[in-house]
C-alpha positions in Angstrom: -30.0 94.9 -32.9 -31.3 98.3 -32.6 -34.1 99.3 -30.2 -34.5 102.9 -31.5 -36.7 103.1 -34.7 -35.2 106.4 -35.8 -36.8 107.2 -39.0 -38.6 103.8 -39.2 -42.0 103.4 -37.7 -41.5 99.8 -37.0 -38.5 97.5 -36.1 -39.1 93.8 -36.9 -37.5 91.2 -34.7 -38.9 88.1 -36.3 -35.8 86.3 -37.2 -34.0 87.1 -33.9 -37.1 85.8 -31.9 -37.3 82.6 -34.0 -33.5 82.0 -33.2 -34.0 82.7 -29.5 -37.2 80.3 -29.4 -35.1 77.5 -31.0 -32.1 78.1 -28.8 -34.3 78.0 -25.5 -36.3 75.0 -26.8 -33.1 72.9 -26.8 -32.3 73.8 -23.2 -35.6 74.3 -21.4 -38.2 71.9 -23.0 -38.7 68.8 -20.8 -40.7 67.1 -23.6 -38.3 68.1 -26.3 -36.9 64.5 -26.9 -40.5 63.4 -27.8 -40.5 66.0 -30.6 -37.0 65.5 -31.8 -35.5 68.2 -29.5 -36.2 70.6 -32.4 -38.9 73.4 -32.6 -39.8 74.0 -36.1 -40.3 77.7 -36.4 -41.2 80.1 -39.2 -41.2 83.7 -39.3 -43.5 85.9 -41.4 -46.1 83.1 -41.8 -48.9 83.8 -44.4 -51.3 81.1 -43.4 -52.9 81.3 -40.0 -54.5 77.9 -40.1 -52.4 75.3 -41.9 -48.8 74.9 -40.6 -47.6 72.3 -43.1 -48.3 69.2 -44.9 -47.0 65.6 -44.7 -47.1 62.6 -46.8 -48.6 59.5 -45.0 -49.3 55.9 -46.0 -50.6 53.1 -43.8 -49.9 50.3 -46.5 -48.5 47.3 -44.7 -45.4 45.6 -46.0 -46.2 42.1 -47.5 -43.5 39.4 -47.3 -44.1 36.8 -50.0 -42.1 33.9 -51.4 -40.5 33.8 -54.8 -42.3 31.0 -56.9 -39.8 28.9 -59.0 -42.7 26.8 -60.4 -42.0 25.9 -64.0 -45.6 27.0 -65.0 -45.0 30.4 -63.4 -43.8 33.2 -65.7 -42.8 30.5 -68.2 -44.6 28.0 -70.3 -48.3 28.1 -69.7 -47.8 31.0 -67.2 -46.0 33.3 -69.9 -47.4 36.7 -69.8 -50.1 36.0 -67.3 -48.1 35.4 -64.2 -45.1 36.3 -62.2 -42.8 34.6 -59.8 -42.8 37.5 -57.3 -46.5 37.1 -56.2 -49.0 40.0 -56.0 -47.8 43.4 -56.5 -48.8 46.1 -54.0 -49.1 49.7 -55.4 -47.7 52.4 -52.9 -49.7 55.5 -52.8 -49.0 58.3 -50.3 -51.9 60.6 -48.8 -51.6 64.3 -48.1 -52.4 65.2 -44.4 -52.7 68.9 -43.5 -51.2 69.8 -40.1 -53.0 72.8 -38.5 -52.0 75.2 -35.9 -54.0 74.6 -32.6 -53.4 77.4 -30.3 -51.7 80.9 -30.3 -49.5 83.2 -28.2 -49.0 86.9 -27.8 -46.5 89.5 -26.3 -47.6 93.2 -25.4 -45.0 95.1 -23.5 -43.9 98.7 -23.3 -40.5 100.3 -22.7 -40.4 103.9 -21.7 -37.0 105.8 -22.3 -37.6 107.8 -19.1 -38.5 105.0 -16.8 -36.6 101.9 -18.1 -33.5 102.7 -15.9 -31.4 100.6 -18.2 -29.8 100.6 -21.5 -32.7 101.0 -24.1 -31.4 98.5 -26.7 -30.4 96.2 -24.0 -33.6 96.2 -22.3 -35.4 94.9 -25.6 -33.0 92.3 -26.1 -33.5 91.2 -22.5 -37.3 91.1 -22.9 -37.1 89.3 -26.2 -35.0 86.6 -24.4 -37.3 86.3 -21.4 -40.3 86.2 -23.6 -38.7 83.3 -25.6 -38.1 81.6 -22.3 -41.7 82.0 -21.2 -43.1 81.0 -24.6 -41.0 77.8 -24.6 -42.5 76.8 -21.1 -46.0 77.5 -22.6 -45.1 75.1 -25.5 -43.8 72.5 -23.2 -47.1 72.6 -21.2 -48.9 72.4 -24.4 -46.7 69.5 -25.5 -47.5 67.6 -22.3 -51.2 68.1 -22.9 -50.7 66.8 -26.5 -48.9 63.7 -25.4 -51.6 62.9 -22.8 -54.2 63.2 -25.3 -52.4 61.2 -28.0 -51.6 58.3 -25.5 -53.1 54.9 -26.9 -53.2 53.2 -23.6 -53.4 54.2 -19.9 -51.8 52.3 -17.1 -52.6 52.4 -13.3 -50.1 52.4 -10.5 -51.8 51.0 -7.3 -49.2 52.8 -5.1 -45.5 53.8 -4.8 -44.4 50.5 -3.1 -41.4 48.7 -4.6 -43.6 45.8 -5.9 -46.1 48.1 -7.5 -43.4 50.2 -9.2 -41.7 47.1 -10.6 -45.0 45.6 -11.7 -45.7 48.8 -13.7 -42.3 49.0 -15.6 -42.4 45.1 -16.1 -45.7 45.7 -17.8 -44.6 48.8 -19.7 -41.4 46.8 -21.0 -43.5 43.9 -22.1 -45.8 46.2 -24.0 -43.1 47.9 -26.0 -41.5 44.6 -26.6 -44.6 43.1 -28.0 -45.2 46.4 -30.2 -41.6 45.7 -31.7 -40.7 49.3 -30.9 -37.4 50.3 -32.0 -35.7 53.4 -30.5 -34.8 55.0 -27.3 -37.7 54.6 -24.8 -38.3 57.4 -22.3 -40.4 57.8 -19.2 -41.3 61.3 -18.1 -42.2 60.9 -14.3 -43.4 63.1 -11.4 -41.2 63.6 -8.5 -42.8 61.1 -6.2 -42.6 58.3 -8.8 -39.1 59.3 -9.6 -38.0 59.0 -6.0 -39.7 55.6 -5.7 -37.6 54.4 -8.7 -34.3 55.9 -7.3 -35.2 54.1 -3.9 -36.2 50.9 -5.5 -34.3 47.8 -4.3 -33.1 47.0 -7.8 -31.3 50.2 -8.1 -28.1 48.9 -6.3 -24.6 48.9 -7.4 -24.7 45.1 -7.0 -27.2 44.8 -9.8 -24.9 47.2 -11.8 -27.7 50.0 -11.6 -27.1 53.6 -12.9 -28.7 55.0 -9.7 -26.9 57.3 -7.6 -29.0 57.7 -4.2 -26.5 60.3 -2.9 -27.3 62.5 -5.7 -30.9 61.4 -6.2 -30.1 60.5 -9.7 -31.0 57.8 -12.2 -30.5 57.4 -15.8 -32.3 54.1 -16.8 -34.8 51.7 -15.2 -36.0 48.5 -17.0 -35.0 49.9 -20.4 -36.5 53.3 -20.0 -34.5 56.6 -19.8 -36.1 58.3 -16.7 -36.6 62.1 -16.6 -37.9 63.7 -13.4 -40.6 66.2 -14.5 -42.3 68.8 -12.6 -45.8 67.6 -11.2 -47.4 70.7 -12.8 -46.6 69.4 -16.3 -48.8 66.4 -16.0 -52.6 66.4 -16.4 -54.8 65.8 -13.3 -54.2 62.3 -12.0 -51.5 61.4 -14.3 -48.0 60.6 -13.0 -46.0 59.3 -16.0 -45.7 59.4 -20.0 -43.7 57.0 -21.8 -42.7 57.0 -25.5 -40.0 56.4 -27.9 -38.2 59.7 -28.6 -38.3 61.7 -32.0 -41.9 60.4 -32.9 -43.6 63.9 -32.9 -43.1 67.5 -34.0 -43.9 70.7 -32.3 -43.9 74.0 -34.4 -44.6 77.6 -34.3 -45.4 80.4 -36.6 -44.5 83.9 -35.9 -46.8 86.5 -37.4 -45.2 89.5 -35.6 -42.2 90.2 -33.4 -41.6 94.0 -33.4 -41.1 97.3 -31.6 -43.1 100.3 -32.6 -42.9 103.8 -31.5 -45.8 104.6 -29.0 -47.9 107.7 -29.2 -48.8 107.1 -25.4 -45.4 107.3 -23.8 -41.8 108.2 -24.8 -40.6 104.7 -26.0 -41.7 101.6 -27.8 -44.2 99.0 -27.5 -42.8 95.3 -27.9 -45.4 93.4 -29.5 -45.7 89.8 -30.9 -48.1 87.2 -31.8 -48.0 83.7 -33.4 -49.5 80.4 -33.7 -48.3 77.0 -32.5 -49.2 73.3 -32.6 -48.2 69.7 -32.3 -48.3 66.6 -34.5 -47.6 62.9 -34.3 -48.3 60.3 -37.0 -51.4 58.2 -36.2 -49.1 55.2 -36.4 -46.8 56.3 -33.9 -49.7 56.9 -31.3 -49.8 53.2 -30.5 -46.6 53.4 -28.5 -47.4 56.5 -26.4 -48.6 55.4 -23.0 -49.4 57.2 -19.8 -49.9 56.3 -16.1 -52.3 57.5 -13.6 -52.6 56.7 -9.9 -55.3 54.4 -8.7 -57.6 57.0 -7.4 -58.3 58.4 -10.9 -60.4 57.1 -13.7 -58.8 58.0 -17.0 -61.1 59.4 -19.7 -61.4 56.9 -22.9 -60.1 59.3 -25.3 -57.3 61.2 -23.4 -57.1 64.7 -22.2 -58.3 65.9 -18.8 -59.2 63.3 -16.1 -61.7 63.3 -13.4 -61.5 61.8 -9.9 -63.3 58.6 -9.4 -66.8 59.3 -7.9 -67.7 57.0 -4.9 -70.6 54.6 -5.4 -73.7 55.4 -3.6 
């Protein structure tokens, strides 16, 4: 791709930037599995509020019994009864999914000071911007998961008994919800190490833990992912969910270089919108864990430390 605009006032990089975002997302997003490991990206968006529309319905499945009574659908029941039972009409609702936050790019590359290949510098900056934006999206994804959690559990401490009790409780909750799919737990470093060092993670119990490499794949039916502490909201130490239940998306309004009047070079500019979405029915299996010194809010989001009673 060319960095020189030559006879053109603007060079568009929307398509290239979209591809970079999607490629980096698959490699760098910790919470990518929650969103199906795919960033839904659109370039040249025309609506700065609505991202897309989904079809939803919350009509439960009914299980009836076929009625073979002689008076049903035959004889006296002809034309006024049927053997299949009551019929449920299925109607889908339209749900609009909106963008909830935005991002921007504003850099300049001067031909006389860049001290590198001009076109290569533009390519490098687009790649670095894509990586930075994916980290921002991952942070926003963590906030979204926290806010969407239907239930909050507390870990009293990092002792073996407390960690085991926590994951036994989580396992039971997912079992009772009859959740189908791969369960994943994103955990802080301290909780991750407590799991790796747990007495259950021994070769005698056919555990997948490797203490030498400080690595564990599964614990109590959950795929364990060590996640930077900064990804979690205040006082929160773990998020759990079945994978591929949400969607993360971005719309690219602009990704361009434009000749600058202020210096001998181009301004690298971009801006777009982004957001996250999960079906309301899928929220019931999203859970988060706090430490015992924090009281979680009732409706998710930021937490506040427990105040001592006077």
